[in-house]
C-alpha positions as CSV (number, residue, x, y, z in Angstrom):
1,M,111.5,73.9,89.9
2,K,108.0,74.4,88.6
3,D,107.0,77.5,86.7
4,I,105.5,80.0,89.0
5,C,102.3,80.1,86.8
6,D,101.6,76.5,88.0
7,V,101.8,77.3,91.7
8,P,98.5,78.0,93.4
9,L,97.9,80.6,96.1
10,M,95.9,79.7,99.3
11,I,94.5,82.7,101.2
12,L,93.3,82.5,104.8
13,C,89.9,84.3,104.7
14,G,88.0,82.9,107.6
15,G,88.6,85.3,110.4
16,Q,86.1,87.8,111.8
17,G,88.3,91.0,112.0
18,T,87.0,92.0,115.5
19,R,89.2,95.1,115.6
20,L,87.6,96.4,112.4
21,R,84.1,95.8,113.9
22,D,82.7,99.1,112.5
23,V,83.5,97.9,109.0
24,T,83.2,94.2,109.3
25,E,79.8,94.1,110.9
26,L,78.4,93.3,107.5
27,L,81.5,91.9,105.8
28,P,84.4,89.5,106.6
29,K,87.7,91.4,106.8
30,P,89.1,90.2,103.4
31,M,86.0,91.6,101.7
32,V,86.5,95.1,103.1
33,S,87.2,97.4,100.3
34,I,90.2,99.4,99.3
35,G,88.8,101.7,96.8
36,E,86.1,99.8,94.8
37,Q,87.5,96.3,95.3
38,P,88.0,94.1,98.5
39,I,91.4,93.8,99.9
40,V,91.5,90.1,98.9
41,W,91.2,91.2,95.3
42,H,94.3,93.5,95.7
43,I,96.2,90.5,97.2
44,M,95.2,88.3,94.3
45,K,96.2,91.0,91.7
46,S,99.7,91.2,93.3
47,Y,100.2,87.5,92.8
48,A,98.6,87.5,89.3
49,A,101.1,90.1,88.2
50,F,103.7,87.2,88.4
51,G,101.5,84.7,86.6
52,V,99.6,83.0,89.5
53,R,96.1,82.2,88.2
54,R,94.8,79.5,90.6
55,F,93.5,80.6,94.0
56,I,92.1,78.6,97.0
57,L,90.2,80.8,99.5
58,C,89.9,79.3,103.0
59,L,86.4,80.6,104.0
60,G,84.7,80.7,107.4
61,Y,83.0,83.8,108.8
62,K,80.3,85.1,106.4
63,R,81.5,82.9,103.5
64,E,78.4,83.9,101.5
65,A,79.9,87.3,100.9
66,F,82.8,85.7,99.0
67,I,80.4,83.4,97.1
68,D,78.3,86.3,96.0
69,Y,81.3,88.4,94.9
70,F,83.1,85.8,92.9
71,V,80.1,84.0,91.3
72,N,78.9,87.4,90.1
73,Y,82.4,88.8,89.4
74,H,81.9,89.2,85.6
75,L,78.6,91.1,86.1
76,R,80.3,93.4,88.6
77,T,83.2,94.3,86.3
78,S,81.8,94.2,82.7
79,D,79.0,95.9,80.8
80,A,76.3,93.4,80.1
81,T,72.9,93.1,78.3
82,V,70.3,90.9,80.1
83,K,67.4,89.4,78.1
84,L,64.7,88.9,80.7
85,G,62.4,85.9,80.8
86,H,62.1,82.5,82.4
87,T,65.6,81.6,81.3
88,P,67.5,85.0,81.3
89,D,70.3,85.3,78.8
90,I,73.3,87.5,79.5
91,T,75.6,89.0,76.9
92,F,78.9,90.4,78.2
93,H,80.4,93.2,76.2
94,N,84.0,93.1,77.4
95,E,86.4,90.7,79.2
96,S,87.8,91.4,82.6
97,E,91.6,91.1,83.1
98,E,90.8,88.4,85.6
99,S,88.8,86.2,83.3
100,D,91.4,83.4,83.4
101,W,91.5,83.2,87.3
102,E,90.4,80.0,88.9
103,V,89.0,80.5,92.4
104,T,88.1,77.7,94.7
105,L,85.8,78.7,97.5
106,A,86.6,76.3,100.3
107,G,84.5,76.1,103.4
108,T,86.9,75.5,106.3
109,G,84.7,76.1,109.4
110,E,83.0,79.0,111.0
111,D,85.3,79.3,114.0
112,S,88.3,77.1,113.2
113,Q,91.9,78.2,113.5
114,T,94.3,78.9,110.6
115,G,96.3,75.6,110.8
116,Y,93.1,73.6,110.5
117,R,91.9,75.8,107.6
118,V,95.1,75.0,105.7
119,W,94.8,71.3,106.5
120,K,91.1,71.3,105.4
121,A,91.7,73.2,102.1
122,A,94.7,71.1,101.1
123,K,92.3,68.6,99.4
124,Y,92.0,71.2,96.6
125,L,95.7,71.1,95.8
126,K,96.4,69.1,92.6
127,E,98.3,65.8,92.8
128,D,101.3,67.4,91.1
129,D,101.3,70.5,93.3
130,D,104.6,70.2,95.0
131,C,104.2,73.5,96.9
132,F,101.8,76.4,97.2
133,F,101.8,80.0,98.2
134,L,100.0,80.9,101.4
135,T,99.1,84.3,102.8
136,Y,96.6,86.1,105.0
137,G,93.6,87.9,103.5
138,D,94.2,91.2,105.3
139,G,97.6,92.5,104.2
140,V,99.1,94.0,101.1
141,S,102.8,94.4,100.1
142,D,105.1,95.0,97.2
143,V,106.8,91.7,97.9
144,N,108.5,90.4,94.7
145,I,106.6,87.0,94.5
146,S,109.1,85.7,91.9
147,E,112.1,86.3,94.2
148,L,110.2,84.8,97.1
149,Y,109.5,81.7,95.1
150,Q,113.1,81.4,93.8
151,T,114.4,81.8,97.4
152,H,112.2,78.9,98.5
153,C,113.3,76.7,95.7
154,R,117.0,77.3,96.6
155,N,116.8,76.8,100.3
156,G,115.3,73.3,100.3
157,K,113.1,74.0,103.3
158,L,109.5,72.9,103.8
159,V,108.3,76.5,104.4
160,T,109.7,79.9,103.6
161,V,108.2,83.0,105.3
162,S,108.5,86.6,104.3
163,A,110.2,88.6,107.1
164,V,108.9,92.2,107.2
165,H,109.4,95.2,109.4
166,P,106.3,96.1,111.4
167,E,105.1,99.7,111.6
168,A,106.7,101.5,114.5
169,R,104.0,102.3,117.1
170,F,106.0,104.7,119.3
171,G,108.7,107.3,119.0
172,R,112.3,106.3,119.3
173,M,115.1,107.8,121.3
174,S,118.8,107.3,121.2
175,V,120.2,107.4,124.7
176,E,123.8,107.6,125.8
177,G,124.6,107.9,129.5
178,D,122.3,110.5,131.1
179,S,121.6,112.2,127.8
180,V,119.3,111.8,124.8
181,N,121.4,112.3,121.7
182,G,118.7,111.5,119.1
183,F,114.9,111.6,118.9
184,E,112.6,110.5,116.2
185,E,108.9,111.1,116.8
186,K,107.7,108.0,114.9
187,P,110.1,106.2,112.6
188,P,108.4,104.7,109.5
189,R,109.0,101.1,110.6
190,G,110.1,99.3,113.7
191,D,113.3,97.3,114.3
192,G,113.4,93.6,113.9
193,Y,111.2,91.3,111.8
194,I,107.7,89.7,111.9
195,N,106.1,87.1,109.7
196,G,104.3,89.2,107.1
197,G,102.5,86.2,105.5
198,F,103.5,85.8,101.8
199,M,104.8,82.2,102.4
200,V,105.7,79.3,100.2
201,I,104.9,75.8,101.6
202,Q,105.8,72.4,100.4
203,K,102.8,70.1,100.4
204,E,104.5,67.6,102.7
205,F,104.5,70.3,105.4
206,I,100.8,69.6,105.8
207,A,101.1,65.9,106.6
208,K,104.1,66.6,108.9
209,Y,103.0,69.5,110.9
210,T,99.2,69.9,110.7
211,T,96.3,67.8,111.9
212,G,92.5,67.8,111.7
213,D,92.2,69.7,115.0
214,P,90.0,72.8,114.5
215,E,91.7,74.5,117.4
216,M,95.2,74.5,115.8
217,P,96.6,77.9,114.8
218,L,99.1,77.7,112.0
219,E,101.3,80.2,113.9
220,R,101.9,78.0,116.9
221,A,102.8,74.4,116.7
222,P,103.0,74.0,112.9
223,L,105.3,76.9,112.1
224,S,107.0,76.8,115.5
225,N,107.8,73.1,115.1
226,A,109.0,73.6,111.5
227,A,111.4,76.3,112.6
228,G,112.6,74.1,115.5
229,D,113.3,71.3,113.1
230,G,115.3,73.5,110.7
231,N,112.6,73.3,108.1
232,M,111.9,77.0,107.8
233,G,113.6,79.5,105.5
234,V,113.3,83.2,105.2
235,Y,112.8,85.8,102.5
236,R,113.7,89.3,103.9
237,H,111.5,92.0,102.4
238,E,112.6,95.5,103.0
239,G,109.9,97.2,101.0
240,F,106.3,98.1,101.7
241,W,104.0,95.9,103.9
242,Q,100.8,96.8,105.6
243,C,98.1,94.8,107.3
244,M,94.5,96.1,107.7
245,D,93.9,95.3,111.3
246,N,92.0,98.4,112.6
247,Q,90.2,101.5,111.4
248,R,93.3,103.6,111.1
249,E,95.0,101.1,108.8
250,Y,91.8,100.8,106.8
251,Q,91.8,104.6,106.3
252,L,95.5,104.6,105.5
253,L,95.2,102.0,102.7
254,N,92.2,103.8,101.2
255,E,94.0,107.1,101.2
256,L,97.0,105.6,99.5
257,W,94.7,104.1,96.8
258,K,92.7,107.2,96.4
259,N,95.8,109.3,95.9
260,K,97.3,106.8,93.4
261,K,100.2,106.2,95.8
262,A,99.5,102.5,96.6
263,P,102.9,100.8,96.8
264,W,101.5,97.3,96.6
265,T,100.6,97.9,92.9
266,K,104.3,98.2,92.0
267,Y,104.3,95.0,89.8
268,W,100.7,95.0,88.5
269,N,101.5,96.1,85.0
270,R,104.7,94.1,84.6
271,N,103.1,91.6,82.1
272,K,101.6,94.3,79.8
């Protein structure tokens, strides 16, 4: 079992976020901000709290926004003095907490599907990377990344997915015979589970279940076939999980952050 600090995180950042069109007209969805930082930064911070320092971003739509953000990250987060001239010299006056992050900006196609993006970006995994974390660039959670990783190492599967409860969209009634004996206007979460992202994948999964087909969604044949072959394990997460798929969810996450009630920051200070 490798130390979690040596396991990279791959983030799917190539989608257009059409249901957030008012916000994503100028930005790809993972670059839409919660507070002062994009949601992809919040995701990376949640993994970094457990020691993950190596990130591979699968880029597509408006990849230049990611390039600008990460190339100029130190200038964005630190005080600096710039000596002007033909060869400008920059002196930084403080180090950011993220100065030891290694971020690979991997172009994986403008319109390609998620399975292809993973296949394409896999070339940036190191030779001794037995496995890697994988998640989507539009959801935050207080998933315990260490427990997720330990679950994966114990189950011996090629992929472990985090099962989360989706937000309940409608009210719920308890019906017995001709009578309603219970009514809840809108429960905090729905019944059952969905794949919330926050996955761990063995490198051999890529060769076995993915191909160089740009039209291959990860969620269809690759994950479906792995489950059918008995190669998929599960980590049940009963805590907070929320994607940012529309304007209402964008506002919700920003309100939680603004009011210092953001559950996804639960582990952020664990190493301090």
